[in-house]
C-alpha positions, 0 to 999 in steps of 0.5 A: 051854681051861683056863688057870692064872693066877698072881700074887703079893702081899705079905700073906696077907690081900691074897692071900685078897682077890684069890682071893675076889674072882675066885671070887665074880665067877666069873672063876675056878673056884677059887684056891689060896694058898701062901706065904710065898715069897721073891722076888728081883727088879730094881725101880727100879734096885735088887735087892729081896728080898721075902716074898710070897704066891702065888695061882694061879687056875683059869679058862678062856681065854674068862674070862682077859681078865676075870680079868686086868682084875679083878686089875689093878683089885684089886691094889695093886702098880704092876706086878703079876705076872700070868702065864697058862699054858694047860693041855695035859692035863686030865681031862674032868670037871675041864674041865666043872667049871671051865667051869660055874663060870665061865660066868656072872657072877650079878647083884648084888642090892640095888644101886641102878640106874645112873640114880641118879646120885649123886657118889662119895666116895673116901677111899683109893687112888682119891683124887686123888694116890693110885696108883689115881686116874689108873689107873682114873678118868682121863678119867671125872671132871668135878669134884673137891671136898674133903669129909668123912664124919662118923660113921665111922672109917677103918681102914688095911687090910690091903691097902686102907683101909676105912670103918666107921660109928662115932659121933664119927669122921670120914673125909677124902676127895674128892667125885667127879662123873663127867664127862658121859656117863661115869656108867654106865661109872664106876658099873660099874667102881667096883662091879667094883673094890670089891665083890669085895674087901670093900666094900658101896656105900651112899648117905650124906651127906658135907659138901663143904668149900668151902661146907659143903653136905651132898651125898648120895654113894655111899660104899664101906663095909667089908662085915661080913666085911672084914679090918680093920687099925688105925684111922687116928685122923686119918681121912685116909689120906694122913696115916697113919703 
């Protein structure tokens, strides 16, 4: 059964990131972007009017749960629109193509094995107090510690913050150590969340603020083709303008 899945977001770059991430993960055979469109809706007791971009994914019913999970993880809306519709009539050739393109998720080569249990350095929406921390990390974190990554700068999106190595810069963030027994689950979740939307995972030394210790941690850096917004001069995503 072929399914079309629709979502919206408030920037073309975000729409392209959602589309590319789903197709690269073979959660959808293709995704089409259109817009801008004007959306009028109730939100927090008021009627809002917003310019948005629409993304329509073509997938199978079997792959829909994975696509929904991906969109919830990658989307920066608190309550994103995710609407699925079964296609009642479709050509046989197109069905075979969609099924073939979504039947397997290729392995990601070059990643360290899950038993290399370094903590994670987070600097944006996954930091404690940011909107994705409780959404994805609740119950999986054993300890949190303020930390600084030297030799890098922080870019404000579009869509998400990105870190790029650079002489003389620094990025403020949090060092997260998974709780006992949660490492494998968290390792896989963060890879699925970050890699499809323009990041690459790299082991780097960060400085723990409380004692000045250098700690080797996983850091999600901007991939070479990631969209980059302006530099946040403070290096602290919470203090961006």
